[in-house]
PAZA-602808 format. One record per residue (C-alpha): residue number from 0; chain; x, y, z. Coordinates in nm, 2 decimals, always signed. Example, Ala and Ser with C-alpha at 12.3 -4.5 7.8 and 13.67 -1.06 7.14 Angstrom:
BEGIN
  resi  chain       u       v       w
     0      A   +1.23   -0.45   +0.78
     1      A   +1.37   -0.11   +0.71
//
This chain:
BEGIN
  resi  chain       u       v       w
     0      A   +0.00   +0.00   +0.00
     1      A   +0.11   +0.36   -0.06
     2      A   +0.25   +0.51   +0.26
     3      A   +0.10   +0.85   +0.19
     4      A   -0.25   +0.69   +0.25
     5      A   -0.15   +0.70   +0.62
     6      A   -0.06   +1.07   +0.63
     7      A   -0.25   +1.34   +0.82
     8      A   -0.18   +1.69   +0.95
     9      A   -0.11   +1.71   +1.33
    10      A   -0.06   +2.05   +1.49
    11      A   +0.26   +2.07   +1.70
    12      A   +0.07   +2.18   +2.01
    13      A   -0.11   +1.83   +2.02
    14      A   +0.22   +1.66   +2.11
    15      A   +0.21   +1.59   +2.49
    16      A   +0.53   +1.67   +2.67
    17      A   +0.41   +1.54   +3.01
    18      A   +0.16   +1.27   +3.10
    19      A   -0.18   +1.34   +3.26
    20      A   -0.19   +1.34   +3.64
    21      A   -0.32   +1.12   +3.77
    22      A   -0.24   +0.88   +3.49
    23      A   -0.59   +0.74   +3.46
    24      A   -0.74   +1.09   +3.42
    25      A   -0.62   +1.08   +3.05
    26      A   -0.89   +1.10   +2.79
    27      A   -1.00   +0.78   +2.61
    28      A   -1.15   +0.78   +2.27
    29      A   -1.38   +0.48   +2.21
    30      A   -1.37   +0.38   +1.84
    31      A   -1.61   +0.12   +1.70
    32      A   -1.63   +0.07   +1.32
    33      A   -1.96   +0.21   +1.20
    34      A   -2.02   +0.43   +1.51
    35      A   -1.92   +0.78   +1.59
    36      A   -1.62   +0.80   +1.83
    37      A   -1.72   +0.85   +2.19
    38      A   -1.52   +1.06   +2.44
    39      A   -1.45   +0.90   +2.78
    40      A   -1.16   +0.89   +3.02
    41      A   -0.92   +0.60   +3.10
    42      A   -1.08   +0.56   +3.44
    43      A   -1.40   +0.45   +3.27
    44      A   -1.23   +0.13   +3.13
    45      A   -1.40   -0.11   +3.37
    46      A   -1.74   +0.00   +3.24
    47      A   -1.63   -0.02   +2.88
    48      A   -1.53   -0.39   +2.90
    49      A   -1.72   -0.70   +3.01
    50      A   -1.67   -0.94   +3.30
    51      A   -1.47   -1.23   +3.16
    52      A   -1.27   -1.02   +2.92
    53      A   -0.89   -1.04   +2.97
    54      A   -0.65   -0.75   +2.96
    55      A   -0.30   -0.83   +2.83
    56      A   -0.02   -0.61   +2.95
    57      A   +0.35   -0.59   +2.84
    58      A   +0.55   -0.60   +3.16
    59      A   +0.88   -0.49   +3.00
    60      A   +1.08   -0.23   +3.20
    61      A   +1.26   +0.06   +3.03
    62      A   +1.63   +0.09   +3.09
    63      A   +1.82   +0.42   +3.06
    64      A   +1.94   +0.33   +2.72
    65      A   +2.07   +0.66   +2.58
    66      A   +2.44   +0.69   +2.63
    67      A   +2.67   +0.99   +2.55
    68      A   +3.03   +0.91   +2.46
    69      A   +3.35   +1.01   +2.29
    70      A   +3.54   +0.86   +2.00
    71      A   +3.91   +0.95   +1.99
    72      A   +4.15   +0.94   +1.69
    73      A   +4.48   +1.06   +1.83
    74      A   +4.41   +1.43   +1.92
    75      A   +4.08   +1.44   +1.73
    76      A   +3.76   +1.36   +1.92
    77      A   +3.40   +1.32   +1.82
    78      A   +3.10   +1.32   +2.05
    79      A   +2.88   +1.02   +1.98
    80      A   +2.53   +0.94   +2.11
    81      A   +2.42   +0.58   +2.12
    82      A   +2.07   +0.45   +2.18
    83      A   +2.07   +0.09   +2.27
    84      A   +1.78   -0.11   +2.11
    85      A   +1.84   -0.48   +2.14
    86      A   +2.07   -0.69   +2.36
    87      A   +2.28   -0.93   +2.14
    88      A   +2.47   -1.11   +2.42
    89      A   +2.60   -1.06   +2.78
    90      A   +2.85   -0.79   +2.67
    91      A   +2.69   -0.66   +2.35
    92      A   +2.41   -0.44   +2.23
    93      A   +2.27   -0.34   +1.90
    94      A   +2.25   +0.04   +1.90
    95      A   +2.17   +0.34   +1.68
    96      A   +2.47   +0.58   +1.67
    97      A   +2.45   +0.95   +1.60
    98      A   +2.64   +1.07   +1.40
    99      A   +2.72   +0.72   +1.28
   100      A   +2.95   +0.84   +1.00
   101      A   +3.21   +0.95   +1.26
   102      A   +3.27   +0.60   +1.38
   103      A   +3.44   +0.31   +1.19
   104      A   +3.43   -0.06   +1.26
   105      A   +3.70   -0.15   +1.52
   106      A   +3.70   +0.20   +1.68
   107      A   +3.64   +0.25   +2.05
   108      A   +3.37   +0.47   +2.21
   109      A   +3.42   +0.58   +2.57
   110      A   +3.08   +0.62   +2.74
   111      A   +3.00   +0.77   +3.08
   112      A   +3.32   +0.95   +3.13
   113      A   +3.26   +1.25   +3.35
   114      A   +2.94   +1.11   +3.49
   115      A   +2.96   +1.14   +3.87
   116      A   +2.75   +0.82   +3.90
   117      A   +2.97   +0.60   +3.68
   118      A   +3.31   +0.46   +3.74
   119      A   +3.55   +0.63   +3.50
   120      A   +3.68   +0.41   +3.23
   121      A   +3.44   +0.12   +3.28
   122      A   +3.18   +0.18   +3.02
   123      A   +3.38   +0.16   +2.70
   124      A   +3.28   -0.03   +2.38
   125      A   +3.42   -0.14   +2.05
   126      A   +3.22   -0.10   +1.73
   127      A   +3.21   -0.45   +1.60
   128      A   +2.97   -0.40   +1.31
   129      A   +2.79   -0.12   +1.12
   130      A   +2.46   -0.15   +0.94
   131      A   +2.21   +0.07   +0.76
   132      A   +2.04   +0.37   +0.92
   133      A   +2.31   +0.43   +1.18
   134      A   +2.28   +0.09   +1.34
   135      A   +2.59   -0.07   +1.49
   136      A   +2.69   -0.36   +1.72
   137      A   +2.87   -0.25   +2.03
   138      A   +3.08   -0.49   +2.23
   139      A   +3.14   -0.35   +2.58
   140      A   +3.43   -0.42   +2.81
   141      A   +3.19   -0.51   +3.08
   142      A   +2.94   -0.81   +3.07
   143      A   +2.63   -0.93   +3.24
   144      A   +2.51   -0.76   +3.56
   145      A   +2.82   -0.54   +3.58
   146      A   +2.73   -0.39   +3.23
   147      A   +2.37   -0.35   +3.34
   148      A   +2.48   -0.15   +3.65
   149      A   +2.71   +0.07   +3.44
   150      A   +2.44   +0.15   +3.19
   151      A   +2.19   +0.23   +3.46
   152      A   +2.44   +0.47   +3.62
   153      A   +2.56   +0.65   +3.30
   154      A   +2.25   +0.62   +3.08
   155      A   +1.96   +0.86   +3.03
   156      A   +1.59   +0.79   +2.97
   157      A   +1.55   +0.74   +2.60
   158      A   +1.26   +0.99   +2.55
   159      A   +1.10   +0.97   +2.21
   160      A   +1.25   +1.22   +1.96
   161      A   +0.93   +1.42   +1.94
   162      A   +0.96   +1.49   +2.31
   163      A   +1.34   +1.51   +2.34
   164      A   +1.35   +1.78   +2.07
   165      A   +1.13   +2.00   +2.27
   166      A   +1.27   +1.96   +2.63
   167      A   +1.54   +1.78   +2.81
   168      A   +1.49   +1.46   +3.01
   169      A   +1.47   +1.51   +3.38
   170      A   +1.42   +1.30   +3.70
   171      A   +1.04   +1.29   +3.66
   172      A   +1.08   +1.09   +3.34
   173      A   +1.24   +0.81   +3.53
   174      A   +0.90   +0.74   +3.69
   175      A   +0.67   +0.89   +3.42
   176      A   +0.82   +0.68   +3.14
   177      A   +0.76   +0.35   +3.32
   178      A   +0.44   +0.15   +3.37
   179      A   +0.34   +0.08   +3.73
   180      A   +0.37   -0.30   +3.66
   181      A   +0.71   -0.30   +3.48
   182      A   +0.91   -0.60   +3.59
   183      A   +1.15   -0.73   +3.32
   184      A   +1.43   -0.50   +3.22
   185      A   +1.52   -0.47   +2.85
   186      A   +1.30   -0.21   +2.68
   187      A   +1.44   +0.11   +2.54
   188      A   +1.10   +0.26   +2.48
   189      A   +0.79   +0.23   +2.70
   190      A   +0.48   +0.04   +2.61
   191      A   +0.30   +0.37   +2.63
   192      A   -0.07   +0.26   +2.65
   193      A   +0.03   +0.10   +2.98
   194      A   +0.14   +0.44   +3.12
   195      A   -0.22   +0.52   +3.19
   196      A   -0.28   +0.25   +3.45
   197      A   -0.27   +0.32   +3.83
   198      A   -0.30   +0.08   +4.12
   199      A   -0.66   +0.21   +4.17
   200      A   -0.76   +0.14   +3.81
   201      A   -0.61   -0.21   +3.83
   202      A   -0.81   -0.28   +4.14
   203      A   -1.13   -0.15   +3.98
   204      A   -1.07   -0.38   +3.68
   205      A   -1.02   -0.68   +3.92
   206      A   -1.35   -0.59   +4.09
   207      A   -1.53   -0.57   +3.76
   208      A   -1.43   -0.93   +3.68
   209      A   -1.18   -0.85   +3.41
   210      A   -0.88   -1.07   +3.40
   211      A   -0.52   -0.95   +3.39
   212      A   -0.23   -1.13   +3.21
   213      A   +0.13   -1.03   +3.13
   214      A   +0.36   -1.10   +2.83
   215      A   +0.70   -0.95   +2.77
   216      A   +0.81   -0.76   +2.45
   217      A   +1.13   -0.55   +2.49
   218      A   +1.04   -0.25   +2.28
   219      A   +1.33   -0.12   +2.07
   220      A   +1.42   +0.22   +1.95
   221      A   +1.33   +0.11   +1.60
   222      A   +0.97   +0.18   +1.69
   223      A   +1.05   +0.55   +1.64
   224      A   +1.22   +0.52   +1.30
   225      A   +1.03   +0.69   +1.02
   226      A   +0.89   +0.50   +0.72
   227      A   +1.11   +0.62   +0.44
   228      A   +0.97   +0.39   +0.17
   229      A   +0.69   +0.51   -0.06
   230      A   +0.52   +0.17   -0.04
   231      A   +0.47   -0.05   +0.27
   232      A   +0.61   -0.35   +0.08
   233      A   +0.96   -0.19   +0.09
   234      A   +0.97   -0.11   +0.46
   235      A   +1.18   -0.33   +0.69
   236      A   +1.07   -0.36   +1.06
   237      A   +1.34   -0.39   +1.33
   238      A   +1.30   -0.71   +1.53
   239      A   +1.22   -0.71   +1.90
   240      A   +1.25   -0.99   +2.15
   241      A   +0.95   -1.12   +2.33
   242      A   +0.80   -1.41   +2.52
   243      A   +0.46   -1.56   +2.60
   244      A   +0.47   -1.84   +2.86
   245      A   +0.26   -2.15   +2.84
   246      A   +0.04   -2.06   +3.14
   247      A   -0.05   -1.73   +2.99
   248      A   -0.12   -1.88   +2.65
   249      A   -0.35   -2.15   +2.81
   250      A   -0.53   -1.89   +3.02
   251      A   -0.60   -1.66   +2.72
   252      A   -0.72   -1.96   +2.51
   253      A   -0.96   -2.04   +2.79
   254      A   -1.09   -1.68   +2.79
   255      A   -1.19   -1.70   +2.43
   256      A   -1.35   -2.04   +2.47
   257      A   -1.57   -1.90   +2.74
   258      A   -1.67   -1.61   +2.51
   259      A   -1.45   -1.35   +2.66
   260      A   -1.25   -1.10   +2.46
   261      A   -0.87   -1.05   +2.45
   262      A   -0.80   -0.69   +2.51
   263      A   -0.44   -0.59   +2.44
   264      A   -0.29   -0.29   +2.62
   265      A   -0.07   -0.15   +2.36
   266      A   +0.05   -0.24   +2.01
   267      A   +0.35   -0.43   +2.16
   268      A   +0.14   -0.69   +2.34
   269      A   -0.08   -0.72   +2.02
   270      A   +0.21   -0.78   +1.79
   271      A   +0.35   -1.04   +2.03
   272      A   +0.02   -1.23   +2.06
   273      A   -0.03   -1.22   +1.69
   274      A   +0.32   -1.37   +1.65
   275      A   +0.24   -1.65   +1.90
   276      A   -0.10   -1.74   +1.75
   277      A   -0.17   -2.01   +1.49
   278      A   -0.40   -1.97   +1.19
   279      A   -0.70   -2.06   +1.41
   280      A   -0.61   -1.80   +1.67
   281      A   -0.49   -2.06   +1.93
   282      A   -0.20   -1.93   +2.14
   283      A   +0.10   -2.14   +2.24
   284      A   +0.41   -2.07   +2.44
   285      A   +0.64   -1.86   +2.23
   286      A   +0.98   -1.69   +2.26
   287      A   +1.20   -1.52   +2.01
   288      A   +1.24   -1.22   +1.79
   289      A   +0.94   -1.08   +1.60
   290      A   +0.94   -0.83   +1.32
   291      A   +0.57   -0.87   +1.23
   292      A   +0.45   -0.57   +1.02
   293      A   +0.07   -0.53   +1.03
   294      A   -0.10   -0.33   +0.76
   295      A   -0.46   -0.32   +0.62
   296      A   -0.55   -0.66   +0.48
   297      A   -0.40   -0.84   +0.77
   298      A   -0.63   -1.10   +0.93
   299      A   -0.61   -1.08   +1.31
   300      A   -0.60   -1.41   +1.48
   301      A   -0.59   -1.36   +1.86
   302      A   -0.69   -1.00   +1.96
   303      A   -1.04   -0.86   +1.98
   304      A   -0.99   -0.51   +2.14
   305      A   -0.69   -0.28   +2.15
   306      A   -0.61   +0.01   +2.38
   307      A   -0.34   +0.23   +2.24
   308      A   -0.22   +0.59   +2.23
   309      A   -0.24   +0.82   +1.93
   310      A   +0.04   +0.76   +1.68
   311      A   +0.25   +0.95   +1.43
   312      A   +0.14   +1.02   +1.07
   313      A   +0.29   +0.77   +0.82
   314      A   +0.40   +0.54   +1.10
   315      A   +0.39   +0.16   +1.12
   316      A   +0.17   +0.20   +1.43
   317      A   -0.09   +0.41   +1.25
   318      A   -0.08   +0.14   +0.98
   319      A   -0.15   -0.12   +1.25
   320      A   -0.45   +0.05   +1.40
   321      A   -0.58   +0.12   +1.05
   322      A   -0.56   -0.26   +0.99
   323      A   -0.74   -0.33   +1.32
   324      A   -1.03   -0.09   +1.29
   325      A   -1.03   +0.02   +0.93
   326      A   -0.84   +0.30   +0.76
   327      A   -1.14   +0.53   +0.71
   328      A   -1.26   +0.46   +1.06
   329      A   -0.92   +0.56   +1.20
   330      A   -0.89   +0.87   +0.98
   331      A   -1.23   +0.99   +1.12
   332      A   -1.13   +0.90   +1.47
   333      A   -0.80   +1.10   +1.44
   334      A   -0.98   +1.40   +1.29
   335      A   -1.22   +1.39   +1.59
   336      A   -0.92   +1.36   +1.83
   337      A   -0.73   +1.65   +1.67
   338      A   -1.04   +1.87   +1.66
   339      A   -1.13   +1.78   +2.01
   340      A   -0.79   +1.87   +2.16
   341      A   -0.67   +1.51   +2.24
   342      A   -0.30   +1.49   +2.33
   343      A   -0.08   +1.27   +2.11
   344      A   +0.21   +1.02   +2.13
   345      A   +0.39   +0.86   +2.42
   346      A   +0.27   +1.09   +2.70
   347      A   -0.07   +1.16   +2.54
   348      A   -0.42   +1.04   +2.56
   349      A   -0.55   +0.69   +2.46
   350      A   -0.80   +0.52   +2.24
   351      A   -1.00   +0.20   +2.28
   352      A   -1.03   +0.03   +1.94
   353      A   -1.27   -0.24   +1.85
   354      A   -1.19   -0.47   +1.56
   355      A   -1.34   -0.43   +1.22
   356      A   -1.52   -0.75   +1.13
   357      A   -1.42   -0.93   +0.82
//
């Protein structure tokens, strides 16, 4: 499909720079194909779902994956920023480098030097490989938990570029850019639909008889990369690592057998469940890398309802929601959201999307 079919105009002032407070006070646009969008708030979610439905959350935890470093060639130095996006081994990460052209394979980058919280000289890496789009493989001098501790000390919250370009990261982001149920470290971007949940909302959902299940997909920085191709067929997705355990797969299969709906909180949990489902929609234990790219025409197997934030024009995520609820439905919904003052992107408001039948 032509990528320009997924374009729309978004005023700059619609980009949220801070989350709603409290989190569950964010607005929620309910979108059902064939109906006019309805304005609610996230706190209304227990009334919008049915007893016996199951929410599926991504319990990945964001690490401070943005590192500032220096590459030295004799007396010449270059400042390099690396955004880690996928672990490739105990001592190595795939990363996006900026500016990548100033670093060659085999050269060293010294990260964290001058950081008061990082031991000088410990967070150094060698550029082992370079790929397209600024991607590189970094091999660090440290390994395992020692490397994790050094990254945590020297790293910064990897705010999305549309926020980072408008303000600097601060201490609030360490809490704001993390879900309240985050458990498994490894993401370099938050599963942002989950940022709206509070302990009070989770308790209200439990009381309403709505099940809660967790999967893990470590969101990579590739989620922010623009689609440069003119046709979706030419776009390559970056892979992300995820896992669905057998107990969760069995529980979700039982929900559907009883007539309940699977409600994914975020596109990350949806992409993972769709990767783990067979042609009949039956889920099995699954672990590995997924680069599933969902565009209109895709037949959804496992997911009935999707809660997600508002996405960028021409993005793979807007393509996904257009596949889920229909392109024209989503264009109308986004026009309603823009005209109604909804806040967009990672710290913005949310939508509750019902699947287009057929």
